[in-house]
Biotite code that builds the C-alpha atoms (Angstrom):
import biotite.structure as struc

atoms = struc.array([
    struc.Atom([0.913, 17.722, 24.489], chain_id="A", res_id=1, res_name="MET", atom_name="CA", element="C"),
    struc.Atom([3.017, 15.561, 26.765], chain_id="A", res_id=2, res_name="SER", atom_name="CA", element="C"),
    struc.Atom([6.758, 15.458, 26.245], chain_id="A", res_id=3, res_name="SER", atom_name="CA", element="C"),
    struc.Atom([6.582, 11.680, 25.613], chain_id="A", res_id=4, res_name="LYS", atom_name="CA", element="C"),
    struc.Atom([4.069, 12.176, 22.828], chain_id="A", res_id=5, res_name="LEU", atom_name="CA", element="C"),
    struc.Atom([6.075, 15.079, 21.397], chain_id="A", res_id=6, res_name="GLN", atom_name="CA", element="C"),
    struc.Atom([9.212, 12.888, 21.373], chain_id="A", res_id=7, res_name="ASN", atom_name="CA", element="C"),
    struc.Atom([7.322, 10.086, 19.622], chain_id="A", res_id=8, res_name="LEU", atom_name="CA", element="C"),
    struc.Atom([6.104, 12.504, 16.950], chain_id="A", res_id=9, res_name="TYR", atom_name="CA", element="C"),
    struc.Atom([9.618, 13.895, 16.465], chain_id="A", res_id=10, res_name="GLN", atom_name="CA", element="C"),
    struc.Atom([11.012, 10.372, 16.072], chain_id="A", res_id=11, res_name="ARG", atom_name="CA", element="C"),
    struc.Atom([8.295, 9.539, 13.517], chain_id="A", res_id=12, res_name="THR", atom_name="CA", element="C"),
    struc.Atom([9.095, 12.627, 11.449], chain_id="A", res_id=13, res_name="VAL", atom_name="CA", element="C"),
    struc.Atom([12.848, 11.952, 11.627], chain_id="A", res_id=14, res_name="LEU", atom_name="CA", element="C"),
    struc.Atom([12.376, 8.302, 10.619], chain_id="A", res_id=15, res_name="GLU", atom_name="CA", element="C"),
    struc.Atom([10.410, 9.318, 7.523], chain_id="A", res_id=16, res_name="HIS", atom_name="CA", element="C"),
    struc.Atom([13.027, 11.945, 6.708], chain_id="A", res_id=17, res_name="CYS", atom_name="CA", element="C"),
    struc.Atom([15.985, 9.573, 7.095], chain_id="A", res_id=18, res_name="ARG", atom_name="CA", element="C"),
    struc.Atom([14.297, 6.658, 5.297], chain_id="A", res_id=19, res_name="SER", atom_name="CA", element="C"),
    struc.Atom([11.550, 8.117, 3.133], chain_id="A", res_id=20, res_name="PRO", atom_name="CA", element="C"),
    struc.Atom([9.092, 5.605, 1.738], chain_id="A", res_id=21, res_name="ARG", atom_name="CA", element="C"),
    struc.Atom([8.414, 5.469, -2.013], chain_id="A", res_id=22, res_name="ASN", atom_name="CA", element="C"),
    struc.Atom([11.250, 7.914, -2.690], chain_id="A", res_id=23, res_name="PHE", atom_name="CA", element="C"),
    struc.Atom([12.104, 7.333, -6.350], chain_id="A", res_id=24, res_name="HIS", atom_name="CA", element="C"),
    struc.Atom([11.249, 8.467, -9.841], chain_id="A", res_id=25, res_name="ALA", atom_name="CA", element="C"),
    struc.Atom([8.646, 6.305, -11.528], chain_id="A", res_id=26, res_name="MET", atom_name="CA", element="C"),
    struc.Atom([9.172, 4.930, -15.024], chain_id="A", res_id=27, res_name="ASP", atom_name="CA", element="C"),
    struc.Atom([6.293, 5.949, -17.278], chain_id="A", res_id=28, res_name="GLU", atom_name="CA", element="C"),
    struc.Atom([3.884, 7.399, -14.710], chain_id="A", res_id=29, res_name="PRO", atom_name="CA", element="C"),
    struc.Atom([0.312, 8.067, -15.797], chain_id="A", res_id=30, res_name="ASP", atom_name="CA", element="C"),
    struc.Atom([0.284, 11.367, -13.936], chain_id="A", res_id=31, res_name="ARG", atom_name="CA", element="C"),
    struc.Atom([3.003, 13.620, -12.590], chain_id="A", res_id=32, res_name="VAL", atom_name="CA", element="C"),
    struc.Atom([3.216, 17.058, -10.991], chain_id="A", res_id=33, res_name="ALA", atom_name="CA", element="C"),
    struc.Atom([5.942, 19.282, -9.638], chain_id="A", res_id=34, res_name="GLU", atom_name="CA", element="C"),
    struc.Atom([5.807, 21.612, -6.667], chain_id="A", res_id=35, res_name="GLY", atom_name="CA", element="C"),
    struc.Atom([8.046, 24.345, -5.310], chain_id="A", res_id=36, res_name="PHE", atom_name="CA", element="C"),
    struc.Atom([8.180, 26.262, -2.038], chain_id="A", res_id=37, res_name="ASN", atom_name="CA", element="C"),
    struc.Atom([10.162, 29.441, -2.754], chain_id="A", res_id=38, res_name="PRO", atom_name="CA", element="C"),
    struc.Atom([10.271, 30.356, 0.938], chain_id="A", res_id=39, res_name="LEU", atom_name="CA", element="C"),
    struc.Atom([12.572, 27.488, 1.945], chain_id="A", res_id=40, res_name="CYS", atom_name="CA", element="C"),
    struc.Atom([13.476, 25.970, -1.434], chain_id="A", res_id=41, res_name="GLY", atom_name="CA", element="C"),
    struc.Atom([11.582, 22.670, -1.148], chain_id="A", res_id=42, res_name="ASP", atom_name="CA", element="C"),
    struc.Atom([11.041, 20.942, -4.500], chain_id="A", res_id=43, res_name="LYS", atom_name="CA", element="C"),
    struc.Atom([8.735, 17.941, -4.870], chain_id="A", res_id=44, res_name="VAL", atom_name="CA", element="C"),
    struc.Atom([7.738, 15.765, -7.811], chain_id="A", res_id=45, res_name="THR", atom_name="CA", element="C"),
    struc.Atom([4.841, 13.336, -7.321], chain_id="A", res_id=46, res_name="VAL", atom_name="CA", element="C"),
    struc.Atom([4.370, 10.362, -9.652], chain_id="A", res_id=47, res_name="TYR", atom_name="CA", element="C"),
    struc.Atom([1.176, 8.319, -9.971], chain_id="A", res_id=48, res_name="LEU", atom_name="CA", element="C"),
    struc.Atom([0.338, 5.082, -11.704], chain_id="A", res_id=49, res_name="ARG", atom_name="CA", element="C"),
    struc.Atom([-3.426, 5.068, -12.230], chain_id="A", res_id=50, res_name="THR", atom_name="CA", element="C"),
    struc.Atom([-4.591, 2.150, -14.381], chain_id="A", res_id=51, res_name="PRO", atom_name="CA", element="C"),
    struc.Atom([-7.782, 2.706, -16.319], chain_id="A", res_id=52, res_name="GLY", atom_name="CA", element="C"),
    struc.Atom([-7.269, 6.411, -16.928], chain_id="A", res_id=53, res_name="THR", atom_name="CA", element="C"),
    struc.Atom([-6.656, 6.152, -20.654], chain_id="A", res_id=54, res_name="GLU", atom_name="CA", element="C"),
    struc.Atom([-8.921, 8.592, -22.468], chain_id="A", res_id=55, res_name="GLY", atom_name="CA", element="C"),
    struc.Atom([-9.977, 10.541, -19.375], chain_id="A", res_id=56, res_name="LEU", atom_name="CA", element="C"),
    struc.Atom([-9.832, 14.294, -19.730], chain_id="A", res_id=57, res_name="ARG", atom_name="CA", element="C"),
    struc.Atom([-6.898, 15.962, -18.065], chain_id="A", res_id=58, res_name="ARG", atom_name="CA", element="C"),
    struc.Atom([-5.529, 19.441, -17.580], chain_id="A", res_id=59, res_name="GLY", atom_name="CA", element="C"),
    struc.Atom([-7.537, 20.294, -14.491], chain_id="A", res_id=60, res_name="GLY", atom_name="CA", element="C"),
    struc.Atom([-10.918, 19.322, -15.932], chain_id="A", res_id=61, res_name="GLU", atom_name="CA", element="C"),
    struc.Atom([-13.142, 17.094, -13.857], chain_id="A", res_id=62, res_name="ASP", atom_name="CA", element="C"),
    struc.Atom([-14.072, 13.646, -15.030], chain_id="A", res_id=63, res_name="VAL", atom_name="CA", element="C"),
    struc.Atom([-17.840, 13.737, -15.580], chain_id="A", res_id=64, res_name="PRO", atom_name="CA", element="C"),
    struc.Atom([-20.041, 11.928, -13.078], chain_id="A", res_id=65, res_name="SER", atom_name="CA", element="C"),
    struc.Atom([-22.463, 9.237, -14.124], chain_id="A", res_id=66, res_name="SER", atom_name="CA", element="C"),
    struc.Atom([-25.513, 11.046, -12.702], chain_id="A", res_id=67, res_name="ASN", atom_name="CA", element="C"),
    struc.Atom([-26.409, 14.666, -13.286], chain_id="A", res_id=68, res_name="GLU", atom_name="CA", element="C"),
    struc.Atom([-26.081, 16.759, -10.141], chain_id="A", res_id=69, res_name="GLY", atom_name="CA", element="C"),
    struc.Atom([-23.511, 14.482, -8.491], chain_id="A", res_id=70, res_name="GLU", atom_name="CA", element="C"),
    struc.Atom([-20.036, 15.589, -7.623], chain_id="A", res_id=71, res_name="THR", atom_name="CA", element="C"),
    struc.Atom([-17.736, 14.477, -10.450], chain_id="A", res_id=72, res_name="PRO", atom_name="CA", element="C"),
    struc.Atom([-15.894, 11.321, -9.475], chain_id="A", res_id=73, res_name="SER", atom_name="CA", element="C"),
    struc.Atom([-12.480, 10.014, -10.326], chain_id="A", res_id=74, res_name="LEU", atom_name="CA", element="C"),
    struc.Atom([-13.212, 6.420, -11.425], chain_id="A", res_id=75, res_name="PRO", atom_name="CA", element="C"),
    struc.Atom([-9.794, 4.884, -10.881], chain_id="A", res_id=76, res_name="PHE", atom_name="CA", element="C"),
    struc.Atom([-7.386, 3.941, -8.137], chain_id="A", res_id=77, res_name="HIS", atom_name="CA", element="C"),
    struc.Atom([-3.800, 4.761, -7.297], chain_id="A", res_id=78, res_name="ILE", atom_name="CA", element="C"),
    struc.Atom([-1.888, 1.602, -8.089], chain_id="A", res_id=79, res_name="ALA", atom_name="CA", element="C"),
    struc.Atom([1.437, 3.218, -7.243], chain_id="A", res_id=80, res_name="GLU", atom_name="CA", element="C"),
    struc.Atom([2.611, 6.544, -5.873], chain_id="A", res_id=81, res_name="ILE", atom_name="CA", element="C"),
    struc.Atom([6.162, 7.791, -5.469], chain_id="A", res_id=82, res_name="SER", atom_name="CA", element="C"),
    struc.Atom([8.003, 11.065, -5.126], chain_id="A", res_id=83, res_name="PHE", atom_name="CA", element="C"),
    struc.Atom([11.326, 12.787, -5.474], chain_id="A", res_id=84, res_name="GLU", atom_name="CA", element="C"),
    struc.Atom([12.179, 15.744, -3.295], chain_id="A", res_id=85, res_name="ALA", atom_name="CA", element="C"),
    struc.Atom([14.934, 18.083, -2.335], chain_id="A", res_id=86, res_name="ALA", atom_name="CA", element="C"),
    struc.Atom([13.905, 19.876, 0.785], chain_id="A", res_id=87, res_name="GLY", atom_name="CA", element="C"),
    struc.Atom([13.693, 20.113, 4.511], chain_id="A", res_id=88, res_name="CYS", atom_name="CA", element="C"),
    struc.Atom([12.979, 17.245, 6.900], chain_id="A", res_id=89, res_name="ALA", atom_name="CA", element="C"),
    struc.Atom([9.340, 18.266, 7.322], chain_id="A", res_id=90, res_name="ILE", atom_name="CA", element="C"),
    struc.Atom([8.659, 18.272, 3.580], chain_id="A", res_id=91, res_name="CYS", atom_name="CA", element="C"),
    struc.Atom([10.348, 14.892, 3.085], chain_id="A", res_id=92, res_name="LEU", atom_name="CA", element="C"),
    struc.Atom([8.504, 13.345, 6.025], chain_id="A", res_id=93, res_name="ALA", atom_name="CA", element="C"),
    struc.Atom([5.176, 14.728, 4.830], chain_id="A", res_id=94, res_name="SER", atom_name="CA", element="C"),
    struc.Atom([5.690, 13.339, 1.317], chain_id="A", res_id=95, res_name="ALA", atom_name="CA", element="C"),
    struc.Atom([6.786, 9.960, 2.666], chain_id="A", res_id=96, res_name="SER", atom_name="CA", element="C"),
    struc.Atom([3.783, 9.697, 4.990], chain_id="A", res_id=97, res_name="MET", atom_name="CA", element="C"),
    struc.Atom([1.499, 10.822, 2.173], chain_id="A", res_id=98, res_name="MET", atom_name="CA", element="C"),
    struc.Atom([2.637, 8.054, -0.158], chain_id="A", res_id=99, res_name="THR", atom_name="CA", element="C"),
    struc.Atom([2.100, 5.415, 2.518], chain_id="A", res_id=100, res_name="GLU", atom_name="CA", element="C"),
    struc.Atom([-1.396, 6.687, 3.276], chain_id="A", res_id=101, res_name="LEU", atom_name="CA", element="C"),
    struc.Atom([-2.580, 7.053, -0.335], chain_id="A", res_id=102, res_name="LEU", atom_name="CA", element="C"),
    struc.Atom([-0.995, 4.058, -2.078], chain_id="A", res_id=103, res_name="ASP", atom_name="CA", element="C"),
    struc.Atom([-3.716, 1.715, -3.329], chain_id="A", res_id=104, res_name="GLY", atom_name="CA", element="C"),
    struc.Atom([-6.590, 4.070, -2.502], chain_id="A", res_id=105, res_name="GLU", atom_name="CA", element="C"),
    struc.Atom([-9.342, 5.050, -4.910], chain_id="A", res_id=106, res_name="THR", atom_name="CA", element="C"),
    struc.Atom([-8.702, 8.433, -6.464], chain_id="A", res_id=107, res_name="ALA", atom_name="CA", element="C"),
    struc.Atom([-11.810, 9.886, -4.819], chain_id="A", res_id=108, res_name="ASP", atom_name="CA", element="C"),
    struc.Atom([-10.780, 8.712, -1.348], chain_id="A", res_id=109, res_name="HIS", atom_name="CA", element="C"),
    struc.Atom([-7.177, 9.843, -1.834], chain_id="A", res_id=110, res_name="ALA", atom_name="CA", element="C"),
    struc.Atom([-8.333, 13.291, -2.907], chain_id="A", res_id=111, res_name="LYS", atom_name="CA", element="C"),
    struc.Atom([-10.591, 13.504, 0.164], chain_id="A", res_id=112, res_name="GLN", atom_name="CA", element="C"),
    struc.Atom([-7.656, 12.559, 2.390], chain_id="A", res_id=113, res_name="GLN", atom_name="CA", element="C"),
    struc.Atom([-5.448, 15.205, 0.764], chain_id="A", res_id=114, res_name="ALA", atom_name="CA", element="C"),
    struc.Atom([-8.154, 17.833, 1.190], chain_id="A", res_id=115, res_name="GLU", atom_name="CA", element="C"),
    struc.Atom([-8.515, 16.822, 4.837], chain_id="A", res_id=116, res_name="LYS", atom_name="CA", element="C"),
    struc.Atom([-4.788, 17.303, 5.456], chain_id="A", res_id=117, res_name="VAL", atom_name="CA", element="C"),
    struc.Atom([-4.744, 20.649, 3.651], chain_id="A", res_id=118, res_name="LEU", atom_name="CA", element="C"),
    struc.Atom([-7.787, 21.806, 5.636], chain_id="A", res_id=119, res_name="GLU", atom_name="CA", element="C"),
    struc.Atom([-6.176, 20.715, 8.921], chain_id="A", res_id=120, res_name="ALA", atom_name="CA", element="C"),
    struc.Atom([-3.243, 23.062, 8.321], chain_id="A", res_id=121, res_name="PHE", atom_name="CA", element="C"),
    struc.Atom([-5.301, 26.173, 7.590], chain_id="A", res_id=122, res_name="LYS", atom_name="CA", element="C"),
    struc.Atom([-5.000, 29.002, 10.131], chain_id="A", res_id=123, res_name="PRO", atom_name="CA", element="C"),
    struc.Atom([-7.218, 28.530, 13.162], chain_id="A", res_id=124, res_name="GLY", atom_name="CA", element="C"),
    struc.Atom([-7.806, 24.808, 12.627], chain_id="A", res_id=125, res_name="VAL", atom_name="CA", element="C"),
    struc.Atom([-6.510, 22.779, 15.548], chain_id="A", res_id=126, res_name="GLU", atom_name="CA", element="C"),
    struc.Atom([-7.623, 19.235, 14.773], chain_id="A", res_id=127, res_name="ASN", atom_name="CA", element="C"),
    struc.Atom([-8.427, 17.132, 11.762], chain_id="A", res_id=128, res_name="GLY", atom_name="CA", element="C"),
    struc.Atom([-5.512, 14.712, 11.585], chain_id="A", res_id=129, res_name="LEU", atom_name="CA", element="C"),
    struc.Atom([-6.708, 12.152, 14.142], chain_id="A", res_id=130, res_name="GLY", atom_name="CA", element="C"),
    struc.Atom([-7.721, 9.414, 11.715], chain_id="A", res_id=131, res_name="ASP", atom_name="CA", element="C"),
    struc.Atom([-4.820, 9.872, 9.302], chain_id="A", res_id=132, res_name="LEU", atom_name="CA", element="C"),
    struc.Atom([-2.281, 7.582, 10.949], chain_id="A", res_id=133, res_name="GLY", atom_name="CA", element="C"),
    struc.Atom([1.268, 8.837, 11.300], chain_id="A", res_id=134, res_name="GLU", atom_name="CA", element="C"),
    struc.Atom([0.365, 12.155, 9.707], chain_id="A", res_id=135, res_name="ILE", atom_name="CA", element="C"),
    struc.Atom([-0.816, 13.278, 13.137], chain_id="A", res_id=136, res_name="VAL", atom_name="CA", element="C"),
    struc.Atom([2.910, 13.589, 13.955], chain_id="A", res_id=137, res_name="ALA", atom_name="CA", element="C"),
    struc.Atom([3.066, 16.609, 11.643], chain_id="A", res_id=138, res_name="LEU", atom_name="CA", element="C"),
    struc.Atom([0.420, 18.464, 13.660], chain_id="A", res_id=139, res_name="GLY", atom_name="CA", element="C"),
    struc.Atom([2.979, 20.156, 15.892], chain_id="A", res_id=140, res_name="SER", atom_name="CA", element="C"),
    struc.Atom([4.186, 22.113, 12.854], chain_id="A", res_id=141, res_name="VAL", atom_name="CA", element="C"),
    struc.Atom([1.107, 24.324, 13.308], chain_id="A", res_id=142, res_name="ARG", atom_name="CA", element="C"),
    struc.Atom([3.099, 26.107, 16.041], chain_id="A", res_id=143, res_name="SER", atom_name="CA", element="C"),
    struc.Atom([5.478, 27.316, 13.318], chain_id="A", res_id=144, res_name="TYR", atom_name="CA", element="C"),
    struc.Atom([3.313, 28.990, 10.643], chain_id="A", res_id=145, res_name="PRO", atom_name="CA", element="C"),
    struc.Atom([6.185, 29.507, 8.197], chain_id="A", res_id=146, res_name="SER", atom_name="CA", element="C"),
    struc.Atom([6.765, 25.722, 8.131], chain_id="A", res_id=147, res_name="ARG", atom_name="CA", element="C"),
    struc.Atom([3.169, 24.773, 7.304], chain_id="A", res_id=148, res_name="ILE", atom_name="CA", element="C"),
    struc.Atom([4.012, 25.196, 3.618], chain_id="A", res_id=149, res_name="ARG", atom_name="CA", element="C"),
    struc.Atom([6.648, 22.489, 4.022], chain_id="A", res_id=150, res_name="CYS", atom_name="CA", element="C"),
    struc.Atom([3.950, 20.064, 5.185], chain_id="A", res_id=151, res_name="VAL", atom_name="CA", element="C"),
    struc.Atom([1.351, 21.015, 2.575], chain_id="A", res_id=152, res_name="THR", atom_name="CA", element="C"),
    struc.Atom([3.545, 21.184, -0.552], chain_id="A", res_id=153, res_name="LEU", atom_name="CA", element="C"),
    struc.Atom([3.553, 17.398, -1.205], chain_id="A", res_id=154, res_name="PRO", atom_name="CA", element="C"),
    struc.Atom([-0.225, 17.238, -0.701], chain_id="A", res_id=155, res_name="TRP", atom_name="CA", element="C"),
    struc.Atom([-0.900, 20.137, -3.065], chain_id="A", res_id=156, res_name="LYS", atom_name="CA", element="C"),
    struc.Atom([1.449, 18.563, -5.591], chain_id="A", res_id=157, res_name="THR", atom_name="CA", element="C"),
    struc.Atom([-0.353, 15.219, -5.255], chain_id="A", res_id=158, res_name="PHE", atom_name="CA", element="C"),
    struc.Atom([-3.694, 16.921, -5.910], chain_id="A", res_id=159, res_name="THR", atom_name="CA", element="C"),
    struc.Atom([-2.272, 18.593, -9.023], chain_id="A", res_id=160, res_name="ALA", atom_name="CA", element="C"),
    struc.Atom([-0.980, 15.233, -10.285], chain_id="A", res_id=161, res_name="ALA", atom_name="CA", element="C"),
    struc.Atom([-4.336, 13.604, -9.648], chain_id="A", res_id=162, res_name="LEU", atom_name="CA", element="C"),
    struc.Atom([-6.148, 16.411, -11.480], chain_id="A", res_id=163, res_name="ASP", atom_name="CA", element="C"),
    struc.Atom([-3.681, 16.324, -14.372], chain_id="A", res_id=164, res_name="GLY", atom_name="CA", element="C"),
    struc.Atom([-2.702, 19.952, -13.764], chain_id="A", res_id=165, res_name="ASP", atom_name="CA", element="C"),
    struc.Atom([0.387, 20.719, -15.899], chain_id="A", res_id=166, res_name="PRO", atom_name="CA", element="C"),
    struc.Atom([1.370, 23.838, -13.911], chain_id="A", res_id=167, res_name="ASN", atom_name="CA", element="C"),
    struc.Atom([4.050, 23.782, -11.235], chain_id="A", res_id=168, res_name="THR", atom_name="CA", element="C"),
    struc.Atom([2.471, 24.003, -7.803], chain_id="A", res_id=169, res_name="VAL", atom_name="CA", element="C"),
    struc.Atom([3.736, 26.881, -5.693], chain_id="A", res_id=170, res_name="SER", atom_name="CA", element="C"),
    struc.Atom([3.143, 27.564, -2.026], chain_id="A", res_id=171, res_name="THR", atom_name="CA", element="C"),
    struc.Atom([3.033, 31.303, -2.748], chain_id="A", res_id=172, res_name="GLU", atom_name="CA", element="C"),
])
């Protein structure tokens, strides 16, 4: 990677850390999850407003699909997403970028995006972030395996919130 591109990515991460987007607690969220990275102490809470979810099953159970044999779908959208965090610059930047990418998306598409990010940071994977906007700036973290958890914690916490999982997400 060229030094100009590396500098651009560093500036993007620092900008999201210094001025995180959607960084606030949400009054009366429909879904919420907490995450913790014991290795570096990052703590993240993700809040979602998802109109139309009244009566849907929660607690990690899938919402049934309309046709037998189909992958269960999440028939709602993310009207608002926010987070609170106490953590390192990488975790804050990742959460900030995540909220910008997923705000307003359908739940199915948002979950696919989260899974794509989580997959891209698995050992041995070198690509996968190209069509995810500013999130590509986090790709250089792959060179520091102990910091990958800082990137993925907000995404895992988002997935838990979306699924209605009441357990605290841990990177361990």
